[in-house]
Structures are given as structure tokens and as C-alpha cells.
N, C-alpha and C positions, 0 to 999 in steps of 0.2 A: 653573756661575755667574758669573752679573761681577763682577768688584769696582769697589772705592769706595777713593778718599783719603783721608783725615782732618788733620786740623787738624794736624796733626803735621809733618806737610811744611815741607822744607826750601828749598823751591820752586830743587832744584838743574837740574832738568831731567833727569835723565840718561839716565830711564825711557821723553823723548818719544821721538825717533828710533829707541828699539829694539821700542816699541810692532809688533806685526808686520801689528794689523789698524785702524792708526793708532786708537787709542778716546783715547787722549789724551788731552785739548788744554790749551787756558788760555782758561777763563775769566773775565774780569775780571782780578785778579793772586795765583787761585788755580789748581792742576791741578784737570783733572775729570774720572774716565772714566764715557767714555760708554758706557752698558746697549745700547745699541741693537749698538751696535762691539761689547763686548768679548764674547770668547767662553771666556774660562782657558786663553785663549793653547789650545786643543783642533787637532788637527795642526800647530801648528809648534814646542811645547815641550812637558818630562813636566807641567811644574806651571808658573804664572805666570811669566812672564817680571820682571814690575814687581815681584813682591814677594821672589822671588830673590835680585833686584840691589839691595833697598834695606838700608838702613843701619838703618833706625830703625827696619823693617818698617812703615809707613806704609801702602802695599795694603793691604786685609783685606775680606775677600768683601760683597759687597752684601746687605742682611738689607730685609726690605720695609720699606719705610715705616709705621710705625704714628701712626694719627690721619687728623684733617682733611688732604686737601692743600690748601695753599692756594699762592694766583699773590705774588710779589714785587711784582712793576711791572705795572705797567698797561698792555698794550696796545691802541690802539681800533681797532677792526672796521667794518667796512662794516656796513649794517644790513641785517636778520637775511632771508631770503628763506624764504619761505612765509606771506606777510602774511597771507593770509586762514586760513590754516590746509591749502588744498588742494593750490593748483597756482599757479607763478610761470611767464613768460615766459623762454624761454630760446634763445638761436643754433642754431635745426637746419639749416644750411648743408650744403653735400653733402663738405667739408672733416668737419664734426664726424661727423656719419651714418659715416663709413669710416669715423673714427678710437673712434668705439663698436663699429662690426667687429671689428675687428683688438682691441682690447681685452675681448671679448669672447670672442673667437669663435679669435682665439690663433693656438693650432696648425693649429686646422680652415680655414684659410685657405690660396692657394696663390701662397707668399713662390715669388718669383723672387731668384737674385743680377743686379744690372745693370749697366751697362758697366763700373764701376770692383771692378766683385766682393761690392758690397756688398749682403747682405739687404734686399730693401725689399716688397710690394706694392702694385699697381696696380688701379686701379679709371681703366675709360672713360666719360669724361665728351662727354655732348652729339654721343651717337652716331657714340662713337668718335674723335670731332674732339679729343679735348681730353681732359687726363689725372690725374689724380692718384693721386699716389706718395707713403706713408710707409716710412719708414726709424727705425732705433734709434742710439739715442747711448746715452753711457753715466754721462751727466752732465745733470742740472735746469736749469743756465745757463754758456750756451756761456762755452769756456776765452781763445776765438781771436775773428774777428772774422764775426758774424752769419751772415754770405752761406755759412759757412765750418767750419761744425761738425762736432763731430770724428763719424764716421758707426761706428758696430760691424760689424767686418765677420761671414761668415755662421757660422762658427763663434761665436764670445761673441753674436750678435745670437740664436742658435737656442734657446740659453744660459739668455740673459735673458728671451724669450719662453715657453719651457719655464714661469719663473718666477715669472709673471705673475698676477695676480689679480680675478680677473673682475668684484670687487669694489671696484675701483681705474676701473671704466667709471659708478660712481656717479658717483666724485667729477669725473670725464670731464663728468658733465650739469652739476653744479651749477656748475661753469664756467663751463659758460655758458650760466648764469642769471646770475650775478654780471655777467658780459660785460654783458647785454643793458640792466644797468642804468647805464651808463655812455657817453657823449658821443664819444669816442674808446679806445678799449677796447683800443687799440693803443699808446697813446699811457699810460692813467691802468692803474692796479691798483686792486686789491681784498686785503682783509685777511679771513683766516677763522682760528679759534682752533678747540683738538681741541675743545673742549666743543660749539659750535654744529653739525661735523664730526659727533659722538657722539650729537644733538639728531634728525639728517637722517635719520642714518640709523641710526639705534635703536641703539645701543651703550650707552649712557646705559643701559639695562635690562639687557643683560649682567653681572652679579651673576658667573658664574665668568670674568670677566678681574679682573687690578688694575690697576692704575692705569698700568702700568709696561707694560703687556703690549697696551691698550690706543691709550698715546701711540704705541709701537712700531706697532700695526697701521694708525695712522692714517697717521704717519708715510708710512709703507713705500709707504699705498694714492694718498697727494697726492705721491709721487714718480712715479710712472707715467706718470702721463698728460703730464709733463713732460718727459717724456724719449724722445719723438718729436719728429716729425722728421719735415716735411708738405714740401712741391712739387707748384705746381698750375699745369700751361697750359691755359687756359679759351680754347678760341674764342671768336671774333661772335659774337654774337647778339642779332640785333633790334637796335636803338640800342646795347646793351653792345659795348663795344669787347673784345682780345682783352687779358684778365687774366694776368697771368705773378709769381708768385709763385716767389723763389726758397729753395730749403733754408734754411729754419729751423725753430726748434721750437715746436710747436701752442701751447705752454704758459713762463712761463718760471717758474720760483722762486725770484724777489728774492731773496725773504729767510724760514728758519724763526729764530723767536723764543722760545731757550728760555727756562722760568719752571722756577726754582729751590730748594729751601726745605732748607736745616742743620737737622740734629739737634743733637745734643747731645756726638757725635764731629763733628762738622765735617766730617760727611757729606755734601756734597750730593747731595740726591736731583731727580730730576728729576719737576715738576709738571701741566707745563704746555708746550705751541706756541702757539705764533700764524703762520701762511703767509702771506704777500704775495705773489702771481700779478700773472699780465699776461697777455694771451693775445699770439700769435702775430703777425704778418703780411699771413697769410688775414684779420684780420678789418678789417683797412681800405677790403678789394675784397668780401668778406661780408657785415658786420657794421656798415654803413658807413650809419648815419641820414640825414644829411646827404647824403651823396654818390646815396642813392637818390631823394632830392628832387627831386635836381639830374639823374637821368636818366644815370649815370653808373656807380655801384656798386649792388652789390644789399644786401639787408636782408630774412635770413631768420631768419624766428624760426616758434616754436612752443610749446607748453602740455606745462610739464614739471610731473607730481603727485611728490607728496610720496609718497605712494601706495607706488609704483613703485620711489623707492629705497629703502621697509620691505621691502620683497617678494622686491627680491632679496636684499637680506642677511639674510631668513629662509627663502631655499629654497634657495640659490646651490650646497650642500652636497650635497643630496640628491637637487634637481631643478634642474640647469644649462641642458640642455636648454630647460627651461622659461626663466631668465632669460636666458639666450642672443631664444626666441623674443621675450619682453615685449620687452627692448630693442631688437630689428628694428621690429617692431609700431611704436613709441613715437614713430620716421622715417618710416612704409611705413605711415600712418594717415595724415598729413598730406595723401598725393593724393592723399588721397578715402577714402571706408569702404568701397565699392563697389568695390575694388582683387582680384583673383578671384586668388586663389593657388593653387601646384601645390602637391601635396603631398611632388613629388621637391624642391621650392625650401625649405619649412620644414624638411623634414631633413638639407640641408647644411648649413641655418644653427644649427639643437639640436645634429648631428650630425660635422658635416663630409663635405666630398666621400669622404670615403679609406676611411669606415665604410659608408658608401652603395653605393661600389664592391664595396666585399668584401659585403655582406648579398647582392648581384646575385650572386654566386655558389657562396655556401655555404648550405647551410641555417641550417643555428642560426643565424647571426649574423644571419639574413634572420629570423628567428622572435622573437630578442634585439631585433630594431629595430625590430621593428611592435611589440611588446610595448611599451616604452620608450614610441615615439611615442603610441598611443595614450591608456598612462597620462601620460604630458606633457599631452595635449590634455585631460583631465581636471581635472588641473591647475589650469590654464587657466582653465576652463570655471567647477574652484571659487576662482577667484578673481578672476570676473566679465564672462571677456574669453570669451568664447563663438563659439566654431567656425560655423559655418551652411554645411553639406552639400551640395554641387553633388549634386540630385537625379540628375541624366541621368548624369555620371562618378562619385558617389559616394551610392550608395544603400543602404540600408536592411543588405541583407545585408554588406556588408563595410565597415560602420558600429560603431565604441566601442561594447562591450556595454555602457557606462556611458549612452550615451545609447539605448541599446533597451529602457534598467527605470527612464529619464526617468521614463515614468507608469506607475511601481511605484504601485500603495497603502500605505499608511500604515498602516491599519486591517486587520486581520490578515484578518480576515473577506474585505474586498472584497477579499485582494491572494491568498488561496484562491482565489476565483472568477477572477483577473486572471489564475493558474499555468494555472487550469485548463481555461479558455476556449484559452491557448493548447497546450498538449496536444493539443490538437484539431485543432491547424491541421496543413496540410503543411509548411510549416517554420517551426519554432520557436526561441525566442529563442537557447536553449544548445545551438542544432546548430554543430554545426564547420563552421570558417569553408569559403569556398569553394576549390578546390582552385586556383585562377589567379588570387586575392587580393592576393597581389601583384604583377604584372603587372597588373592595375583600380588597385593602390594607386598607382603609378608612375605612372596617365593621370588619373586624379582631380584634383580642384579640389574648395578650399573657395572660398566664394563672396565673402564676406568674416569678420570678425571683430566679432560686437556687444562694444563697449568700453567701460567704468565711463565714467558725466558727469565726474568731471573726468581724462580722455584726450582728451575732447572739445577743437577746435582752437576758440582764442579770435578772436569777429570785432575786425576792424581797431582799431577804437574803444575796442573793452574793453581789449584789451591795453596800446593808446594811454595808456586812462587807467590801468593796473594801472604801467605805467612813470611815467606822471609822479608817481602818489603817491608809490611806488620811489625817486622820485630827493625830491620831495619830506622821506617821512623820512628820506633820507640827509640832508641838510640839519640836517634837525631833529634829527637825530643827534647829530653831527656842535658843530652847538652846544650842545645837552646836555650831554657831553662835555668840550668844552673848558671851561664852566661848573663846572661842578660834579667838578674832583676832588677828590681826598681830604682834601688839607692845606682847601680853600680850605670842604670842610665841618665843616671841627675849626672854620676861623674862626671863619662865624658861628654855628655850635653857640656857640660862646665867645661871642661877641657880643649872642646874644642869651640870654646866663644859661643855657644849658639844659647838666646832669651828662649824660656818656655813656649814665647807666641809667632818666634821664627820657626822651631820645628816643628809646633804646631803646624803654621800655613803648610806647612814642605809633607805633609803627613794625609793633612786633606780634614786633619780633628779643631778640636776646641783647647783652650788656652786648659782651663781646668780638665780634660779630659788627663794631658799630658803629666799636670797635678799629681792630679791623684795617685795616678801608675808611680810617677817613682816615690808618691808614701805612703805606696802599697795599698793604695785601695779601693782596685778596681785589680782586675784580674786578667791577663791579657792572653790570646788565642794564639794559637800556632800563627795567624798569616800573620796577623798586630808581628810577634817580634821578628817577623823571615823583613816586615816590614822595617820596621825601625831598624833594626841591625843591616838592614843591604844600607837605610839613610845613611846613618854613625859614620858607616864604613867608607863609603861614596865620600863625605865630611872629612877626613883622615885622609883620604889621600889627597886631595886638595890641600 
């Protein structure tokens, strides 16, 4: 259990340098224990060190906060993604794709030490004439010059990769979507808070997680893509010159703003997080709208479906292989839906090269892998990502049983006739698989995947219109937030001689809701701003 500091603290700061996890921090004029770092000194001391050395018994066990979590200070965020409720453009360059593969497949990918002894993952591009390299660092913000960030050594990098969460790939895709809304994303930043992330990922529906648990998870997922370092060596291609991106952060986590609320004892409770992120140097060459018009750089984008983020968040534990394939197909389908994919390729993506090689030599592992693969294909089909089997290399006799039972009628009498007819055939649906099924699967292919409508690639005109609408929405958003701050709402209400109760009745809210807004304890969304603005203007006309 984490500890917290009450209002009895005399600010002697004796405990700050002694904390083994650096959890005790200065927040304004008071000390605060970060519950995301505090582990009760487990593994260091028998009892919490801060509590044992404090003469005033100020550190106490952190209790769950009661009541509604309020945000005391408002930080303006970028306009929300998925304005149409379904899709949003996102940066889909090879750098983004390979980083998504790294975050999703993690230890399954081939990691090798480079010339300096640092663990890295390499991807050949431009027919082997270029290379994209990804390494790890232990900080989200460079502590030295941007050209020479600190890279983790092999053992430290392997430990970090083992602790990664596949759900961080969803945050990476969200960053790529926010970046498309900026004219110069390598110079401009975007801001997003925990409430918006919870909505995108479906965490707001998780009633089994406390507020602190959600914030801890979100902070961890936000930081993981920002700990990737990328190096690009891109050979000249047609009219495009050679591209060289020195080793630098994929995403810069510029700032993490923490929101607190104090209880009756003066203990600070973390109630919200706001993150400011900026794209790395790669965006100057692969997400440069003006440079693409001039023919000197690339501007590569795709369509990010909101359903993909929700699906990955819901299946990542039971069907991690499905989540990996979904994330990979998001980029693969940009190359065209008629892309033949071999079964070994899909297995490497879903389970890794090591497990595939192990299945080739061990019979029981081979059976387990085939069962997992066929089950994962069924889950993909359930999420409207339908595999289309090549009839020549992937005939019906080696296809999964669920495919063979697709024509099974729901009616009982029709089903009985179906099974009677199947029993009279030489080859029944429930017959054992051929003895050489594994060898045939290693040569089998899928013609394509039928993807959902919201996965379809937008035309350039539609994507351009969406980006323009998003930028207009951003300008409108900043104008509205700058005009309707909490004190300004209070001043407008008093000028119109309206009480908080009358205004609350008009907008269908409680009086405490209006009071919290005027005092800056609640952060309004765009809908609430528009509603209040329209209502105040209506009273002003009267």
C-alpha cells in the first residue's frame, strides 16, 4: 500500500533524499508521495522509511478517495479524435508501422546488439538499400542533446521489453492520429488527458479499476512509445533524395501535468493527468505536408478505426495473437486488400519465430500452435476480419472446423439433415486432419482478409477534407476555451443577474456542478462549453 503526506508536514524535507523509489516530490509548496512510485519500501526496508523517521507521524497509508474526483486546474487539450465517431487519419509511414510491430510483438522480434553493444531491432527498406533501426531508452525526455540520447544496454533493454504492454501500441496509434492534425508535427505538440484516453480505449467502462489504478495504467501506456529511439537511413528513391534521421526519440513526452484534490486531512489525491507530446524528427521527412507538395519529402497517412483500439483493449489477454495480427493488418491493408499472405508469416506475427521453429520439431507444440492459430482466425472472423483461403494451397480439408461448419443450419430439422448428408460422404467434416497437415499449412496462403468498412482507406479528397475539418475544429476549440474560462462564466452569470441555481436548472445540471466550473475544479468538454455559451448569449439578448 502506498503512503501519503498529511497537512501536518513541516516541510523539513528530511525524507525526500532518503526515499529509495524517489516517490516523495515537491508539488507547489507541499510535499507529495507519488502513489505510482511508492511501494511501501518493499525490497528496501522492513517498514516504510518515511514513516519511521518522521517525528510528527505525518506519512500515513493512502486510503481510497471517497466521492467524485474533481480536476482543480484546467489544461486545454487538443480537439478530440474520431469526430465522426468511427475513424480518423493517422500517420502510417514505415517508421510508425515498425514501431507498432515492436510494441505489439516485443520479444518475438529479432533483437540484435549493434556495434556499440546496444540492443536494437532493424528493418530493411528500399529493397535492402535502406534501414530503420529502433532502440530503447529509459527516459521519455532526452537528458542530453537530442542527437545522442542514452540507449539501454542489452540486459536492461531485455528487461524493459519483457515488461512492455501490447496496449501501448494503441497509444502509439493515437499519437500518430494526433500528429496528422498538425501542419509541422516535428515542431508542434498536441495535448491529451486521461479522460480522453479512457474514452478512446474503453477504460471508462471498467468499473473494476479504481481511479488511481486507471491513472497508473494510462501513465505507463503513455510513456512506453516515448521510450523508443529511431534511426532512419533511407536510400534515394525516384525524385526523393536520401533521408537520414539520426538516433532520436520516436515521440517526445514534453510534459505530464498532474491534477490533485485534497481531503479533510490535507492528503493529496491524484485525480487526473494531462500529457503533452510531440513527434520526433522522423515526421519532418514522412509527415511533411508542404514538403510532399514540393516533392522533397513524404506525407504518408492511413485510416485509424476507433473499433481497432477498442478491440485490442478487449482481447489482448485471451487472444494476444489476434491483437498482433489486427495491428499488423492495419498497415498491411494500406498496400491493397488483394495481398496474399502465407500462413507462416501470420504465425510469426502472432506467436514469434521461436515458437514457430519449436513447433516444426515438436509434435505436441505443433498441435497447440495449430489449435491456437485456427482459434485466432475464428476470433478475427468474429470481429468482421474474414480470412479468404486460397483454394489451391489451403483447401477445405485442412481449413479450420469453424469454416466447415459455416453452412450448418440453425433449424434443428435442417441441421439433422445436414449431418445425415455429411455422414454418407467419403470425407466427413469431423474426420481427423490429414497426417501431413502441418507441412501443407507451411505452404498455404490466404488470398486476402475481408476488412470492416471503417478500415477502408479514405480517398485523398476525403482525408484532406477530414484534416481541414479537424484543423477548423481545433481553431474553434481554442477560441471557445479561451472565451469561456471559469471566472468568465461566473462574471457573465452575475452580469445577467442569474443565480447558480437558475443557471443550473437551465442547463439541466446541479448547482454544485456550476460552482465547481466557476471555481475551476471541473474541466468542461466542448459540448458543455457550447451549451453554456449559447445559453448565456440567449439571456444577454433578452
